[in-house]
C-alpha positions as CSV (number, residue, x, y, z in Angstrom):
1,M,0.0,0.0,0.0
2,F,1.3,3.5,-0.8
3,G,0.4,6.9,0.3
4,I,1.8,9.3,-2.4
5,Y,3.3,9.0,-5.9
6,L,6.8,10.3,-6.6
7,S,5.4,12.7,-9.1
8,Q,3.1,14.2,-6.4
9,V,6.1,14.5,-4.1
10,L,8.1,16.4,-6.7
11,A,5.2,18.7,-7.4
12,E,4.8,19.4,-3.7
13,Y,8.6,20.1,-3.5
14,R,8.4,22.6,-6.4
15,A,5.3,24.3,-5.0
16,S,6.6,24.4,-1.4
17,G,6.7,28.0,0.0
18,T,4.4,29.4,-2.7
19,S,0.9,30.7,-2.0
20,G,-1.2,28.1,-0.2
21,H,1.6,25.6,0.3
22,S,3.6,25.1,3.5
23,P,7.3,25.6,3.0
24,Y,8.1,22.8,5.5
25,F,7.8,19.1,5.1
26,D,9.2,15.9,6.7
27,L,11.2,13.2,4.9
28,T,12.3,9.7,5.6
29,Y,15.1,8.3,3.4
30,R,17.7,5.5,3.1
31,K,21.3,6.5,3.7
32,Q,24.1,5.3,1.4
33,D,25.2,2.8,4.1
34,G,21.7,1.2,4.2
35,S,20.5,2.7,7.4
36,F,17.5,5.0,7.6
37,G,17.3,8.7,8.3
38,T,14.6,11.2,9.1
39,K,14.5,15.0,8.6
40,T,11.7,17.0,10.0
41,S,10.7,20.6,9.2
42,V,13.0,20.9,6.1
43,C,12.4,23.3,3.3
44,R,13.4,23.7,-0.3
45,R,16.7,25.5,-0.9
46,A,15.5,27.9,-3.6
47,G,17.3,30.7,-5.4
48,E,20.6,29.1,-6.0
49,T,20.4,28.3,-9.7
50,I,23.1,28.3,-12.3
51,G,22.9,31.2,-14.8
52,P,22.2,30.9,-18.5
53,K,25.9,30.1,-19.3
54,K,26.0,26.7,-21.2
55,D,29.6,25.8,-21.5
56,L,30.9,22.3,-20.7
57,T,31.6,23.0,-17.1
58,S,28.1,24.2,-16.4
59,I,26.6,21.3,-18.2
60,K,28.7,18.9,-16.1
61,H,27.5,20.7,-12.9
62,E,23.9,20.3,-14.0
63,N,24.3,16.6,-14.6
64,R,25.9,16.1,-11.2
65,Q,23.0,17.9,-9.5
66,A,20.3,16.0,-11.5
67,G,18.1,13.6,-9.4
68,K,18.7,15.5,-6.1
69,L,16.5,17.5,-3.8
70,H,18.3,20.6,-2.5
71,L,17.1,21.3,1.1
72,V,17.7,23.2,4.3
73,D,16.9,21.9,7.7
74,K,15.5,23.8,10.6
75,N,19.0,24.7,11.8
76,G,20.0,26.2,8.5
77,H,22.2,23.3,7.4
78,K,22.1,22.8,3.6
79,F,22.0,19.2,2.3
80,E,21.0,17.2,-0.7
81,L,19.0,14.0,-0.9
82,H,19.0,11.6,-3.9
83,I,15.4,11.2,-5.1
84,P,15.6,7.3,-5.4
85,L,16.5,7.1,-1.7
86,L,13.3,8.8,-0.5
87,L,11.0,6.6,1.4
88,S,8.3,8.8,2.8
89,F,7.0,12.4,2.5
90,N,5.1,14.0,5.4
91,G,4.4,10.5,6.8
92,K,3.1,9.0,3.5
93,T,5.0,6.2,1.9
94,I,6.3,7.1,-1.6
95,D,5.5,5.0,-4.6
96,H,8.4,5.5,-7.0
97,R,6.6,3.9,-10.1
98,F,4.8,7.1,-11.1
């Protein structure tokens, strides 16, 4: 049984902080060592985008950042989570098929 589709999670992530959407959410994820982690009251790290420059270096940087959520926790610590490692969003289990 699932609670939310991945596409819905990504839509909520993109809309977080905009009119009518809470900027904060809770995440559960699998760490690279196989253990589980939880982050509460995190928000999207917006406004740190790469400019329109499209040389090889900026394209490589964009490729390294693909598939990650860029976040800030309640203490102001910036971090990234790989999307395939997400397990739940606001207490709802994520279905990665859609």
